[in-house]
TITORDREN-257975 format. One line per 4 residues: number of its first residue (from 1); their letters; for each residue x, y, z of N, C-alpha, C, O, CB. Coordinates in Angstrom, 3 decimals. Atoms other than C-alpha are relative to their C-alpha. Glycine has a CB too. Layout:
NUM) A) X:Y:Z:X:Y:Z:X:Y:Z:X:Y:Z:X:Y:Z | ...
***
This chain:
1) XXXX) 0.049:0.841:1.101:136.772:114.342:106.626:-1.475:-0.672:0.001:-1.929:-1.314:0.948:1.200:-1.062:0.077 | 1.338:0.431:0.542:133.320:113.483:104.924:0.123:-1.462:-0.600:1.154:-1.793:-1.186:-0.515:1.053:-1.154 | 0.117:1.204:0.838:132.418:110.076:103.618:-1.233:-0.341:-0.557:-2.128:0.333:-0.048:0.375:-1.063:0.666 | 1.149:0.319:0.534:129.650:108.656:101.705:-0.280:-1.429:0.410:0.452:-2.379:0.133:0.019:0.230:-1.429
5) XXXX) 0.456:1.321:-0.715:127.505:105.828:103.686:-1.091:-0.430:-0.577:-1.593:0.532:-1.159:-0.292:0.091:1.444 | 1.240:0.427:0.271:124.509:103.976:102.686:-0.923:-0.763:0.898:-0.394:-1.640:1.580:0.139:-0.624:-0.961 | 0.870:0.325:-0.948:121.525:103.058:104.639:-1.176:-0.638:-0.759:-1.597:0.010:-1.718:-0.355:1.194:0.847 | 0.995:0.707:0.371:118.760:100.542:103.793:-1.367:0.870:0.271:-1.605:1.373:1.369:0.097:-1.325:0.712
9) XXXX) 1.086:-0.868:-0.400:115.310:102.412:103.160:-1.170:-1.020:0.397:-0.865:-2.212:0.417:-0.424:1.066:-1.224 | 1.237:0.634:-0.683:111.892:101.042:104.485:-1.316:0.841:-0.789:-1.397:2.068:-0.839:0.053:0.277:1.909 | 1.173:-0.730:0.605:108.546:101.783:102.578:-0.778:0.429:1.064:-0.911:-0.158:2.138:-0.849:-0.819:-0.958 | 0.721:-0.848:-1.361:106.498:104.186:104.639:0.827:0.955:0.582:1.843:1.443:0.087:-0.388:-0.934:1.268
13) XXXX) -0.556:-0.930:-0.941:107.318:106.338:107.384:1.191:-0.813:0.937:0.818:-1.698:1.707:-1.282:0.619:0.937 | -0.782:0.589:-1.069:110.508:105.233:109.296:1.232:0.975:0.220:1.461:2.018:-0.392:0.462:-1.528:-0.379 | -1.016:-1.249:-0.504:113.575:106.810:111.150:1.321:-0.726:-0.405:1.485:-1.914:-0.682:-0.055:0.474:1.896 | -1.373:0.464:0.163:117.125:106.593:110.617:1.061:0.781:0.645:1.030:2.010:0.592:0.307:-0.069:-1.353
17) XXXX) -1.004:-0.694:-1.006:120.211:107.378:112.928:1.037:0.403:-0.848:1.824:-0.462:-1.232:0.590:-0.927:1.213 | -0.823:-0.455:0.720:122.245:109.678:110.914:1.080:0.863:0.764:0.788:1.331:1.864:-0.680:0.613:-0.950 | -0.792:-0.880:-0.474:125.317:111.632:111.609:-0.456:1.544:0.120:-1.062:1.859:-0.905:1.063:-0.153:-0.742 | 0.669:-1.130:0.088:124.275:115.225:112.437:0.854:0.851:-1.284:2.062:0.863:-1.518:-0.039:0.725:1.538
21) XXXX) -0.127:-0.548:1.447:124.257:117.235:109.075:0.356:-0.793:-1.053:1.007:-0.354:-2.001:0.883:0.962:-0.080 | 0.113:0.638:1.223:124.013:114.322:106.913:-0.599:0.531:-1.211:-1.665:1.139:-1.108:-0.570:-0.996:0.217 | 0.946:-0.480:1.129:122.978:115.194:103.517:-0.260:-1.349:-1.075:0.629:-2.013:-1.610:0.791:1.423:-0.877 | 0.383:0.810:0.920:120.923:112.856:101.388:0.361:0.358:-1.482:0.126:1.419:-2.060:-1.304:-0.130:0.188
25) XXXX) -0.553:-0.062:1.409:122.444:112.185:98.023:-0.719:-0.591:-1.172:-0.855:0.021:-2.231:1.230:-0.614:-0.003 | 0.592:1.090:0.762:120.653:109.235:96.319:-0.520:-1.042:0.358:0.016:-1.705:1.246:0.636:-0.411:-0.655 | 0.607:0.760:-0.223:118.351:107.023:96.303:-0.147:-1.307:-0.976:-0.382:-0.982:-2.140:-0.866:0.640:0.257 | 0.113:0.962:1.342:118.165:103.560:94.179:-0.038:-1.551:0.660:0.116:-1.742:1.867:1.539:0.220:-1.202
29) XXXX) 0.151:1.456:-0.013:117.800:99.718:94.094:1.524:-0.434:0.007:2.342:-0.145:-0.867:-0.909:-0.605:-1.327 | -1.204:0.649:0.191:120.812:97.735:95.288:-0.003:-1.405:0.152:-0.267:-1.826:1.279:0.899:0.498:0.796 | 0.088:1.505:-0.546:120.984:93.931:94.995:-1.437:-0.291:0.475:-1.628:-1.217:1.263:1.052:-0.265:1.299 | 1.421:0.117:-0.206:117.148:94.254:95.240:-0.592:0.461:1.267:-1.616:0.033:1.798:-0.345:-1.293:-0.145
33) XXXX) 0.049:-0.624:-1.555:117.323:96.305:98.487:-0.176:1.545:-0.257:0.842:1.992:-0.786:1.561:-0.314:1.002 | 0.199:-1.275:-0.071:116.125:99.938:98.477:0.933:0.814:0.763:0.690:0.866:1.969:-1.152:0.157:0.415 | -0.755:-0.588:-0.778:118.822:101.986:99.598:0.299:1.639:-0.184:0.034:2.139:-1.277:1.073:-0.769:-0.076 | -0.286:-1.446:0.011:119.865:105.762:100.289:1.304:0.336:0.382:1.699:-0.097:1.465:-0.868:0.713:0.829
37) XXXX) -1.345:-0.242:-0.185:123.427:107.189:100.011:0.021:1.497:0.674:-0.696:2.363:0.174:0.818:-0.145:-1.429 | 0.040:-1.176:-0.472:124.184:110.147:102.229:1.569:0.351:0.564:2.389:-0.411:1.075:-1.161:0.032:1.046 | -1.366:-0.424:-0.274:127.212:112.394:102.770:0.076:0.307:1.244:-0.645:1.226:1.633:0.477:1.054:-0.744 | -0.264:-0.094:-1.407:128.325:112.205:106.256:1.454:0.317:0.575:2.471:0.163:-0.103:-0.408:-1.221:0.519
41) XXXX) -0.931:-0.239:-0.975:130.709:113.225:109.139:0.079:-1.354:0.778:-0.759:-1.453:1.673:-0.391:1.244:0.880 | 0.164:1.060:-0.675:131.427:109.800:110.433:0.293:0.176:1.457:0.022:-0.704:2.273:0.716:-0.952:-0.568 | -0.332:-0.090:-1.473:132.667:111.332:113.723:-0.935:1.050:0.676:-0.720:1.469:1.814:1.560:0.418:0.219 | 1.009:-0.610:-0.504:129.658:113.397:114.123:-0.926:-0.696:0.743:-1.173:-1.866:0.451:-0.541:0.559:-0.855
45) XXXX) 0.867:0.877:-1.075:127.189:112.504:117.073:-1.268:-0.406:-1.063:-1.392:0.143:-2.158:-0.605:1.053:1.628 | 1.157:0.588:0.729:123.968:110.600:115.719:-1.326:0.929:0.319:-1.435:1.526:1.390:-0.225:-1.615:0.495 | 1.301:-0.584:-0.122:120.517:112.163:115.297:-1.077:-0.710:-0.719:-0.801:-1.215:-1.807:0.038:1.338:-0.448 | 1.284:0.779:0.281:117.003:110.579:114.759:-0.431:1.043:-1.196:-0.711:2.235:-1.079:-1.210:-0.182:1.462
49) XXXX) 0.871:-0.891:1.180:115.735:111.691:111.183:-1.103:-0.799:-0.503:-0.927:-2.016:-0.443:0.912:0.436:-1.376 | 1.104:0.676:0.504:112.382:110.647:109.673:-0.067:0.112:-1.586:0.197:1.184:-2.132:-1.249:0.556:0.670 | 0.189:0.064:1.375:111.828:109.752:106.105:-1.210:-0.762:-0.645:-1.695:-1.698:-0.010:1.134:-0.524:-0.471 | 1.339:0.540:0.556:108.858:108.729:103.911:0.319:-0.500:-1.209:1.010:0.231:-1.919:-1.152:1.012:-0.153
53) XXXX) -0.001:0.516:1.391:108.807:106.486:100.818:-1.301:-0.318:-0.569:-1.952:-1.210:-0.026:0.790:-1.175:-0.091 | 1.530:-0.002:0.670:105.599:106.651:98.764:0.014:-0.227:-1.507:0.763:0.374:-2.276:-0.786:1.471:0.231 | 0.063:0.442:1.170:104.733:105.142:95.765:-0.783:1.081:-0.861:-1.612:1.831:-0.348:-0.570:-1.337:0.042 | 0.984:-0.693:0.632:103.339:106.941:92.733:-1.225:0.023:0.207:-1.632:-1.137:0.280:0.011:-0.187:-0.952
57) XXXX) 1.283:-0.043:-0.009:99.881:107.877:93.105:-0.760:-0.196:1.491:-1.916:-0.001:1.867:-0.357:-0.982:-0.967 | 0.574:0.062:-1.576:99.806:107.124:96.852:-0.217:1.127:0.658:0.570:2.060:0.494:0.849:-0.667:0.925 | 0.371:-1.264:-0.617:98.112:109.644:98.996:0.992:0.346:1.075:1.498:-0.508:1.803:-1.414:-0.058:0.576 | -1.101:-0.280:-0.763:100.483:111.655:100.909:-0.765:1.212:0.904:-1.432:2.072:0.330:1.432:0.424:-0.958
61) XXXX) 0.646:-0.870:-0.823:99.223:113.720:104.001:1.034:1.150:0.251:1.828:0.956:1.171:-0.503:-0.719:1.289 | -1.132:-1.091:0.024:101.455:116.806:103.723:-0.485:1.079:1.389:0.155:2.083:1.704:0.008:0.947:-1.785 | 0.348:-1.082:-1.266:99.475:118.528:107.017:0.507:-0.670:1.133:0.405:0.005:2.157:-1.679:0.374:0.291 | -0.776:0.243:-1.187:101.314:116.410:109.494:1.434:0.412:0.112:2.034:0.355:1.185:-0.034:-1.302:0.223
65) XXXX) -1.482:-0.419:0.049:104.706:117.603:108.582:0.332:0.888:-1.396:-0.498:1.163:-2.262:0.978:-1.439:0.041 | -0.361:-0.535:1.389:106.746:119.383:105.800:0.869:-1.096:-0.472:1.733:-1.624:0.229:0.771:1.501:-0.032 | -0.860:0.968:0.803:108.185:116.974:103.205:0.999:0.829:-0.833:0.649:1.794:-1.513:-0.908:-0.949:-0.983 | -0.657:-0.481:0.821:111.462:117.714:101.680:0.429:-1.224:-0.905:0.815:-2.302:-0.453:0.980:0.793:0.611
69) XXXX) -0.181:1.233:0.953:111.947:115.588:98.416:1.553:-0.278:-0.127:2.334:0.663:-0.271:-0.673:0.297:-1.559 | -1.273:0.423:0.090:115.202:113.574:98.254:0.337:-0.552:-1.225:1.377:-0.171:-1.762:0.267:-0.833:0.937 | -0.323:0.717:1.095:115.075:111.369:95.335:-1.181:-0.969:-0.574:-2.036:-1.357:0.221:1.200:-0.747:0.366 | 1.074:1.050:0.544:112.762:108.975:92.920:0.940:-1.205:-0.468:1.950:-1.114:-1.166:-1.022:0.646:-1.384
73) XXXX) -0.750:1.312:0.460:113.910:105.368:92.513:-1.068:-1.048:-0.599:-2.225:-0.972:-0.186:0.825:-0.727:1.338 | 0.752:0.985:0.397:112.439:102.337:90.536:0.469:-1.398:0.482:1.627:-1.809:0.560:-0.081:0.095:-1.367 | 0.287:1.332:-0.065:111.410:98.937:91.402:-0.599:-0.611:-1.173:-1.830:-0.622:-1.173:-0.773:-0.208:1.034 | 0.626:0.650:1.067:110.817:97.133:88.096:-0.874:1.024:-0.705:-0.372:2.038:-1.190:-0.786:-1.209:0.480
77) XXXX) 0.698:-1.159:0.621:107.887:99.053:86.705:-0.604:0.917:0.963:-1.274:1.861:0.545:-1.051:-0.449:-0.908 | 0.473:-0.949:-1.317:106.979:100.734:90.202:0.964:1.080:-0.031:2.108:0.898:-0.447:0.055:-0.777:1.594 | -0.566:-1.262:-0.462:108.128:104.099:91.021:-0.332:0.581:1.369:-1.482:0.717:1.786:-0.349:0.943:-0.914 | 0.117:-0.230:-1.322:108.804:105.248:94.383:0.901:1.372:0.055:1.856:1.653:-0.669:0.494:-1.308:0.936
81) XXXX) -0.660:-1.323:-0.402:109.727:108.804:96.022:0.282:-0.245:1.429:-0.272:-0.992:2.236:-0.938:1.368:-0.233 | -0.500:0.132:-1.544:111.753:109.440:99.136:-0.104:1.536:0.449:0.387:2.416:-0.259:1.756:-0.681:0.195 | 0.206:-1.462:-0.695:110.926:112.666:101.225:0.622:-0.178:1.518:0.633:-1.239:2.140:-1.819:0.492:0.083 | -0.559:0.045:-1.329:112.602:113.657:104.516:-1.132:0.769:0.741:-1.703:1.756:0.277:1.544:0.677:0.133
85) XX) 1.078:-0.749:-0.600:110.140:114.612:107.052:0.440:1.135:1.092:1.150:0.718:2.008:-0.930:-1.027:0.655 | -0.821:-0.837:-0.725:111.043:118.039:108.875:-1.139:0.677:0.936:-0.827:1.525:1.772:0.912:1.037:-0.972
***
């Protein structure tokens, strides 16, 4: 049985311990905090996964790793983009 869980996002590069096979679904602000929602198997073992939150216009060094786009979210007039580092 799978469930949708939410996790707080951090600006820049950061790690999340997610159940193996977790699928990122959506990033958005909730009560002033940037969050990401993932479809997970809550009984699966955890794995360390890296993410990157970048603002529009921010330089992204894609030579360090492959980036997989997850979602875009807004903070007032600012726009941020969430990527998973693979």
